[in-house]
N, C-alpha and C positions, 0 to 999 in steps of 0.2 A: 907681423905680419905674416899673410895667411898666401900660400905658392899660388898665381890662380890655373892654373892647370891640376891642382888640385882641388879645389874651387868647384871647377867647370864637374870634377869626375861628382865630387857628391851632390854638387844639385839637381844632377841626371839621376844618381843612387840612393838618396834620401830619403825618397818614399820607395825605390824598391824592393828594400829588402827585406821588409813581408813579405810581401809577396811574393819577390825570387825564393826566401825560406820556405816557402809551405808551394811550391814547383809540385813534391815531388806525394804533399799533402800529408808526412808520414810525418812531421817536427816539429807539429805543434797538434791541436785542436785544430776540426776539420772546415773552420768558422769562425772569423772572430765575431758572431755572431754566437757561439755554443758555448755553454759554459765546463769544456773538457779540459784534462787536464794536461799538461806538457810534462811528460820527466825529464827531472833534472839530475841534481848531482842531490836533491834528495830523494825519497818517495813518497809517491806521491799517482792517484789512481789518475788512466787517463778512460774522463767516460765516449769516448769515442770509440774502447776501444783498438785501436793503431798501435803500432812498434814504431820506436823511432830509428829508422837508418842509422850505419854512420857515418857513414859521406849523405850530406846535402845537396841541396845543387846550388852553383856557385852561383855568389854571387856577379849581377852584372853592372858593367857603364854602360848605363842606354839613353838616349833623347828621347824629349814624351810628346807621346799623343795628345796632340790638341783634339781644345774642344769648345762649342762656347754655348751661351744658352738662349736654348729657345725661347720661344713668347708665353713657352707654357711652368719655365723657371727647370725646365731639364738640362740635363750638359746635353748636347751631341755634335759624338767627336766630326773631326772631318781632315787633312790633308794639311795645315798649314803643321811647318817639323821646324823644327832646331835640330839645327846636325849636331854629333856629341865633340863638336872641331872647335877653332881660336875662331874659325868667323861661322854666323847664319845666313845660312840660308833654307827659301822658299822653293819646295816640293809638294809636285799632288801624285796621285798612284800610289800603289804600296809595294811592299817583297815579303817575299819571305826567306828571313834571317836561322841560320842552324849553329847552336851551340850547343854542343856536343850533341843529346840526344834530345835536346829542345827544340823547336820553331816556334819562332816568334814570325808573325804577322806587328811591320813595320811599314811610315811613310816610306814612298822611297829621297833618299836622301840618308835615312840614317846610319847611323851606325853602333856598332856592338863590337864588347869585346868584355873579358874575362879580367875584372881585376883582379878579386882571393877568390875561390873552393873551402871546401875542405872542413866549413864555419860552424858546424850543428845549426842549433837551430836560431838561426842569426834575424835579429830582432830591430834594432835602433841604433840610430849614428849620433855620432859627435865629432867634432874637427876638436884639438887642443891648443891654443895657444899658436903654436908652432905650424898648424896645419896639418898634422899627422893623424886620421884618420880614426874613432876610437870604435868599437863597436859588440854588442853585447848579445851573446846567444846561453842560452834562457835554458841552457839542461844544467845552468851553472858560472861562463864565464865572461871576462872583458877583456876583448880581444884586441889589440894592437899594431895597425897596419899599415906597418911607415910604406912610403913609395919615392925614396931619399931624389932616385935618375931621375924622377920625374916620366917612366917611362908609360903610365895607364896602368903597371901592373904591383902589384905588390911585392917587395922585397922580400920579407917577412913574417908569417905571424906569426904572433906572440905574444904570451897569455901575462896578459895583469892581473887579474885578482879566477879565482879558481875555491870552485865548493862553498861557489852562492843560492839562493833560493829566485830561481828562476826570474831572473834580473833584466830586466826591457827594459827603461826609462835610462835613460843617461845624458847627460851632461853636463858643462864645462861652469865655472864660474871666481870670477880673479885668480883663476888658475888651478883650482882644484878642480878635480874629477866628483862628482854626485852618479851614484845609481840607484835608481828606486826596482828593489825587486818587493818581492808581492808585500809579509809583513812590517817592511819598515825602508828608511831611504838613510842612502849611508855618504861620508862624506869621505875621501880620502887622496891623501896628499901628499905632494912628489914633494917630500922634506930638503933630500939633496941634489932636486934637480937632477935625476939623473934616468927620470922614466919610469923608475922602479914601482911608485906610488906602494907605497906601505905601513904609513899609519892609517886608520881607520877609525870610522868614529859616525856612528849610529845616531844623528840627527831629523831622526820619524818611525817611530813605534806601535805595534800593537795595530799595525791596520789590517782590517776583515779581508779571512781567508777562504783561497774558494769559490766556484761562481768566474764572473767575467777575471781573473787573475793578475791580468799587464798594469803596470803603473808607468804612467807616463808623465813626465817633468822636465819642466822648461822653468825661467828665472826670464821674467818678464822686465819689459823698460823702469818701472820699478825698481828692482834691484830684489823683488818679492819673489819664493819658487813659488809655479804653480805645478798644482799633481790631479789630477785626473786619477777618475776610479770608475771600472763598469760595476753595473747592478749584479746581485749574489745570485740573478733566476733571468728568465724568460721577461715574466712579468710575473709582479708581486711588487706588496707592500713590503719597502726595507724596512727594518729593527735597524742599523747604523748607518746613523747620516751621511758618513763615509761616499757610501754607493750613490754613484748612478750619478757623479756630481766632480768638480772642481774644487778642488781645496787651493786655500793659500796661503803662505806660509812666513816668516821671518828667514831669510838666509839662515839663520844656523836650528831652521824647524820651529821657533816658537812661535808662540799664536796664530795657531792653524785658524780657521777658520772659511766656513762654507763663501766658495764667490760665484757657482754657479748652482743651477738644481737639474734634475729634472732630463738627464743628457744620461736613456741607457747605455752605452759605451762608447766611449767618447775617445777612442785613444790614442790619435791623433790633433794635440792642440799645437797650433805654433804662433810666434806675434809677426806681422804686418813689419817688415821693415823701416817702410818708411809714414806707417802711423802709429805702428807700435799698438794700435788695436789684438786682439785673442780672437784667432779662430781654432773653432777644433771641428771636425768629424765626428760624425755617429751614426751610427751602429741599430736600426728597430728592431720593430720586437715580430717572431718568429710568429705562424701559425692563422696567419690574417688573410692568407694565398701569393700567390706569387704576384702581385701588382702594390702588395698594401702591409704596410705601409713606409713610405718611398724613404733613403736614405739624407740624410739632412747634413748639412753643410755649414754649422752654426756661426756669429756671430756675439759669443758671452760677456753679459757687463755685471757687476758685479750685482748682485741682490736678482738677478733673473731664474726664472720656472723654464724651463723648456718641457714641460708638463707628463713626463712619462712619473708612472703608468695609466695614468684615466685619458692622457692626449698625445697624439703622437703627430707630429711636423708641423703645428699651431692650431690644426683642425679634426684633427680626426679621434672622435669619441673612441675608447675606448671598447672592445664590449664585454668585457669583464670587470675591470675598475673605472669607467667610466663613470657614466650620468649626465643629468640635466648641467649644463652651462661646466661640463670637463674641462674643455678650451677657454674658458674667460680666464683672463690675468696669460696665459701660457702667451711668453717669448715666440715667433716664428720666424720661422729658417731661413738664412740668409740665399742658399741655393737646394732646391729637389732636382733625387737624382733614384734609380731604377732603384728599387723595392731588392734585398735583398743581394747588394751589389760588396757589400762590406767595407765600403773604402775605409779606409787605415793609418798611412803614413799617411803627413801632410807638412808640405813646406813649402818657400814661395825665391821663388827665381833671384836670382840679383851678381851683378858684374860685367863689364864689358863686356864678358864675351856670350853673354844673352839679352843684349841689347832690347833686341827689337821687344820683351819679354817680360822686363828688367819687374819687378812685383808682382806679377801673378802669380797663380798659388797652379802647383803643381799636387796632384794627390794618387794615391795608389789606392786601388783598389781591390781585395784580395783575395776576392767571387764566392758563389755561393754552393748552398751544401745541397741548401733546401729546397731548392727552387729546380719543378718543374723538366721548365728548361736552362741550364743554369749561365750566370750571366756573371761577368765583371769581369780580374782575371788580365787587367791591364791599366793604363797611366793616361790619367785627362791632364789637361792644363785648362785652369777658371781664369778665363782675364780679365787683367780691373782695369777700369778708366780714374784718374783722379784720384790715387788711390783706395 
């Protein structure tokens, strides 16, 4: 059983971790839209020519900025909030909260605290069956972050695995820990039940190298493993079918097949806790201006094509790879967002402590590096009604 306080913390920060890790912008590529690499335990060049710092920005526990879709389908922030307490409050106005050297603009009523810091290139998180938080550090580690006294601060930062190749995606299934590195997915078993996770097996290997290096994994209600891999480029025709796609595998890594294609970089994938439907963020291409193409939230189903590289956001023909009928047969996105916001982390609010927002989507924007006026750097809530 997941302890309620731990689940509240994770629900509020699950999507924050990528954006928080990028506050200093030196611990990974300048933007999820970039194909630059992140230095890790293995030696890889960094296309952005940035040097990672020793101390990454702290991971924060905080509430989420609310948002509603406008008539045009874009996401507009509003002042409806949920505070990181055991009760839900609706507030108006905004406030500035200072954490270390960082100033965060939050709606009135928000609470913010440091859960853990010094975590390296923090990427994605997952809870084990006991409700303990696990985190991938893209510099090669998987960390365990227990909070046994339930005070909202980590008790001890424990290294579970080390020497990995840019670990990113992380999830649990039937008690086993699954981690997605750039070139493979591993299953790690805590055979003795003591949290050591010493047994390691590769279940998927020979994944493509370089380009968008993040690999996100989730288990669906069908018991299958879903793996998202971004493109090798800003815009191009791919030779490897694993690229710009979400693949589906058996739990043991066998019988892999493409599930949905044409997704340039779907870093965040998640299943709605009520309907079981798959949802995915997507980062659009660069080089078409500040406002085109929009970033998207998609609801992939088996066999669907979301159009990259020939068509963007369902209707926008690519100037380099498009042509007549380029958008024919392309699945339209569910939500359009400001171009170059770089939506990454994606999850759903669940539980009694977030009851008014139960089932609503939470999305963390990395923020833009290649827009004349930067945008993003925030968390939004996308409301759902009737599932």
